C-alpha positions as CSV (number, residue, x, y, z in Angstrom):
1,M,100.0,120.2,92.7
2,Q,98.6,117.7,90.2
3,L,97.2,115.6,93.0
4,L,95.6,118.6,94.7
5,A,94.2,120.0,91.4
6,N,92.7,116.6,90.4
7,D,91.5,115.3,93.8
8,L,90.7,118.5,95.8
9,N,87.1,117.5,96.5
10,A,88.1,114.1,97.8
11,L,90.9,115.6,100.0
12,W,88.5,118.2,101.4
13,G,86.0,115.5,102.2
14,Q,88.6,113.7,104.3
15,V,90.4,116.6,106.0
16,G,88.3,119.7,105.6
17,D,90.2,122.8,106.7
18,R,92.4,120.9,109.2
19,R,96.2,120.5,108.7
20,F,97.3,117.1,107.3
21,S,100.4,115.3,106.0
22,T,100.9,112.5,103.5
23,L,103.5,111.1,101.2
24,V,103.1,111.5,97.4
25,G,104.7,109.4,94.8
26,V,105.4,110.8,91.3
27,E,106.6,109.2,88.1
28,Y,108.3,111.5,85.7
29,D,108.9,111.3,82.0
30,P,112.7,111.0,81.7
31,E,112.8,113.0,78.5
32,T,110.7,116.0,79.5
33,S,110.8,115.8,83.4
34,E,107.1,116.3,83.4
35,P,105.0,114.3,85.9
36,Q,103.2,111.3,84.3
37,S,101.4,109.9,87.3
38,V,100.8,111.0,90.9
39,E,99.5,108.9,93.8
40,L,99.2,108.9,97.6
41,L,101.7,106.5,99.1
42,C,100.1,106.4,102.6
43,P,96.8,107.5,104.2
44,L,96.3,111.1,105.1
45,Y,97.5,111.9,108.6
46,R,95.4,114.6,110.3
47,H,97.3,116.8,112.8
48,D,95.5,117.4,116.1
49,E,95.4,121.0,117.3
50,E,98.0,121.4,119.9
51,A,96.7,122.2,123.3
52,S,98.0,125.4,124.9
53,S,99.8,125.0,128.2
């Protein structure tokens, strides 16, 4: 959620309202278990609309 909240405009600019996948890396504070940093580990993958058969 931290990544979406902080980078929503950038993500929207890349994928708009289309479905996408990505991997997110998170470093946590071992004492509080709160996230300390969040980053994309790979480029955004945009899912193509599946054609109906």
